[in-house]
N, C-alpha and C positions, 0 to 999 in steps of 0.2 A: 162662103161661110158667113153666118151672121155673128153679131157681137156676143151673143150668149154662148155660141159654140166655141168661139175663140177664148172666151173667159174660162169655160170648162176645160179646154185643152191646156191653157196656161196653168190652171190650178192642178190639173192632173200631173203635168210635168214637174211642177214644184213639189208636189206630194211624193212623187216617185224619187226625186232627188233626196228628199228628207229621209225617206225610208231606207235608201241605200246608205246614207250617212250613218244612220242609227245601226244598221246591220254591220257596217265596217267597224264602228266603235265597239259593238258587242263582241265581234270576232277578235279584235285586238285585246280586249279585256280578258277574254277566254284564253288567248295565247299567253298573256302575262301570268295568269293564274297557273297555267300548266307549266310555264317556265319556273315559277316559284316552287311548285310542288316537286319538279324534277331536281331543282337545286337542293331542296331539303332532303330528298332521298339520297342524293350523292353525298351530302355532308354526313348523313347518318351512317352510310356505309363506310366512309373514310374514318369516322370517329369511333367505329366499333373497336372493341378490345382486341388487341393483336393475339395471335395464338401463343400459348405458353412456349417457353424455350424448351424444345424437345431435342434429344440427341440427334446428331446429324444422320445416323444410319436409319432412323425411323422414317417410313414413308417412301423409301427408295425401291422396295420390292413388293410384289403382290404374291401371296401364297395361293397358287391355283390348285393345290392338291387337297385342300380341306373339303 
């Protein structure tokens, strides 16, 4: 190998490493955004208004003759 070939190879290896670092950073940011969205959805479900206080006998039987 000549000096130019070695320099091109070294540059290519460094460039590949940089691209991988950027890809990993983007992936982590995406995962953080998804985790935040999931947390917001769970909090929204938990803070939803509870069902009104209904009598205990309601909802225990299904009328299948109708």
